[in-house]
N, C-alpha and C positions, 0 to 999 in steps of 0.2 A: 197943432195938437199932436200928441204922441199916440202910440198904439195902445189899445186896451191891454190890460195886464194878462187876461186869459190868452190872447193871441201870442204875447211874448212867451209865456210859459209853454204853450203848445209848440212853438217853432224853435225853442231853445234846444230840444233834443235830449235833455237830461231827465232823469227820473225813470219811473216804471212805464214802459210803453205797451204793456199787455192790454188787450182790449182795443187798441188803436191799430193803425196800419203797421204791418210788419210784425205783429205779435206771433207767438208760437202757434203755428197752424197744425202741428202734428201732435196734439195732446191726446191722451187717452189710449195710446198704443194702436192708433188706427192705420198705421203704415203697413205695407206689405199687401199681399194678394189674399184678401179675405172673401173673395168672390166665388171660391170653389163650392160647388153644390147648390148654389143659389140660382133660381130661375127668375128672371126679371118679369115684372108685370107689364104686359104689352097692350093693354086695352086702348090707351091713348094713341099708340102707334097704329094699331089696326083701324081705329076710327078715322085717323088722318088719311091713311091709304085708301080706305073706302070712300071717304069724302072726295078726295082728289080724282080717283079713278071713275067714280060715277059721273062726275062733271066733264070728264074728258071723252068718254065713249058715247056711241050712239045708242047702245042698248044697256042701260044701267042695271037691268035685272040679271044680266049675265055676269056681273062682277062678283067674284067669289074670293074670299081670303081664308087661307088655312094657316094654322100655326103649328110648327114642328120644333121640338126642343132637342138640341144636340149639346149635351153637357150643360154649360152655363150660357150657351148662345141660343137665341130664339131666331128661327127662320120664318119670315112671313112670306107665304107663296101667294102671289096675286095671279088669278086667271080671269081673262076676259074673252069675249067672243073673238073668233079668229080674224074677223075683218076690223077689229078695234085694237089689235096688238100694236100696230104701227103708231097709233095715237098715244098709247101709253108709253111706248119706248121713245118716240120722238126722233127727230133728225140727229144722227150721230149719238143717240142715247141721251140727249140733253134732258128730256122730260123725266126719264127714269133716274138719271143722276140727281136731278133736282129733288125728286121724291125721296131718294136715299139721304140726301143732305138734310132735308126737313125732318126725317126720322131721327137723324143724329142729333139735331138741335134739341128735340124734346126728350131724348133718351138720356138717362143718368150716365155720367162718364164711366162708371164701373160696369155698366151693362153693355151687352153686345146684341144688336138686333140687325139682321140682314134681310133685305128685300129681294126676292127672286120673282121675276115675271115669267110665267109659263105660257 
């Protein structure tokens, strides 16, 4: 038996491809840096940092997160009890780097969120 007709038409490559793979992704003048003056919403990032930190430390009541805005960048400052700092940073900074990567995963590409451990 032969292929179905809709498969043949799709694979042929002729015709209008908008709305399918490779269509025009830059419609509506969205190119360029339109991020100036915009402050990202960081509730999800703060909740993630709090969740991870509270489960890593011995004293979850001492976990505090503050948010500071510097231009269009948001800095999340995590402070924990002095004896728990090593747990949050981890060997060679692996835990801290993993937390930063998770923040990057849930942050919109045009936003910038930085995690500082105090």
